[in-house]
Each structure stands twice: as structure tokens, then as C-alpha cells.
N, C-alpha and C positions, 0 to 999 in steps of 0.2 A: 597888353603894353606894361603893365604892374610888374610881369613875370621877369619879363625881358630889363627892366630897369635893376632888378633885383640879382639878377644873376650878372650883369654887368657891374655891379658892384661888390659882388662876392669875387669874383676874377680881379676886380682893382683891388682888393684888401688883401687877396691873396700874393697876388704879384708882389705888392709894396712889403709884406711880410717876408718873402721868399728872399727879396733886394736885400733889406736889413741885416737879416740871418746871412746871408751870403757875405754881404761886405764885413758883419762882426767877426766871421771864420775866418776872413783874410787878413783883416788885420792882428787877430791872434797867431796867426804864421810867420809872420811877419818879425819875428825873433831876430834882433843882432846878435851878430856871428861873436860879438865880445860878451854877450851873455852865455850861449850855446856853450862856446869855450869853457868858462867860467863853470858852469854845469859839468860838462867833461870831465874838468881838471878834479871838483871834487867829488863826485859821484861817477867815478870811472868803471863801476861795477855794473850799473842799471843800464840797460839794453832798450828798453822801452819808457820813453817819456811824452806826455801830453802839454803841450804848452797853451795857455790862456792869458789874462789879461785880470789882475786883479787890485784894487787900489792903485791906479798908474803904475803897477809893476807886472813886471815878466813872470806869472807862476807856471813853476814847473810840477806838473802832478807824476808822480813814479810811485811804486812799489818798493821798500827798501827793508829788508831779512822780517819779509812774510807780512808787513805791515803797510797801510796806505801812508804816504808822505808826499809833501811840498816844500817847496825852497822857491821863493821871491826874490828877484833882483832888480836892480833899478839899470838902465839905459846901458850905464858903463860897466855890466858885467859884476857889481858889487851886491853880495848877497845880505840883503837886509832882514829877512825872517827863514826860519826852517820848522816844521812842524811834522811829527810824528805820531802817528798813532799807537796810544799806549792803554795797556789793560785798566779798567778801572781799578782794583784791587793794587795798581803800582802809583796812584794816587796819592798825594801826601795826605799824612794824618788829618783829619777834620774836613776834609772835601767832601766824600759821602756823609757825612754825619750833618754836615752843614745844608746838603741838598735835600735830607730826609728831614730835616728841622724847619728849614723854610719854605721847602717845595714840596709838601706831602702829595704824594698821589702822582708824581711826576717819576718819569723813567729816565734813567741815563741811558741815552743810545749809542753815543760816543764819547771818548775822551782823548785829548793829546795833549802832547808836551810841546809848547813853542819856546824857540829861543831866538833871539833876536841879535842885530848885530853887534851889538854890546856885551853878547853873552848872558843877558839878563834871560833868566828862564821865568815861563809861567803855565800854568796847566788849564785848560779848556773842556768844559763840559757840556756836553749838549742833553737839554732836556727836554722831555715829551710829552705833552698830556692833551687829550682831545683831538688828535693831529695837528695841533700847535708846537712850534718845538723854539726854544731858546739857548743862549751858549752863555754861560757862566765863568769866569774869569778868575783865577785865584794864582796869588804870588806862589814862589816857589816853598814856600812853608806851609801852604795850605790854607792862606788867609784870602777871605774874598776879595775881589778888586770889583768887579762890575758886572752887570749882565747886559746882555746885547739883543 
């Protein structure tokens, strides 16, 4: 009897998890035409894009000039943020020095340039140590802003 209850419980949990995943994916695929059109106009050269939702914005993930990129749009099709992967050596002076001085033993695993809808540029560095990672943001001049 206990085995039967465990089996039924396992099946129920699996079904619920599958339903939630399916619902989440279907919501991500419901991208408004305004958003898709704005993306196509801004990035006509991009042939493959994956859509998702990030911070209540529609996020397009794609490859641009050989690097990973993403663009986030509101429901009216206005781009709110553009992020593109950059090489660590292209970060502003001081970023890597700051990380080395303040996070010894951490490895820089990803770096990106972020431009918001007001053309404010920030840089993001993902650092990792012992299986844990954090993102650190810097302004356009390489000054530390915050750690997330």
C-alpha cells in the first residue's frame, strides 16, 4: 500500500511540474506582433531568435557578430535594454583590477556590455568560485556600481 501511495504521489508531482513547464513555455511563445516587428526592424540580419520573459519584458536571445546577445522589449515594442557579450580585455580600465583586488580566487566567466533605452552603458562581469556565481556591474568608466 505504501508503494502504491508513493507511486501515485510521484506521478502527481511529475504531472504538475510538466503542466507548469508547458504553461511557462506557451506564455513565452506569446510574443506580441509589435515586439517581433520591432526586433526584426532593429536586427534584420538575425535569422534565429529564442524568445522568453525577463523582468516582465520580452527577451530575444540571439547571436550577433559571433557573440551571444539579448534585447528586451516592453509590450509596445520599445527596446528597453540590449546586452552583448564582450571579451574581458575590452572592459574599461579598472574592472578586472577591481575584481582581482576585491574577489580573490574568483574567475571571470562571462562579460557583457549593456545599453539601456536612454543609451546609458554599463558593463557586467559574472564571477565564479566554488560553484557559486555573482554578477558585478560597472559604469562605462569602469567604476563599481553593484553586485547582484
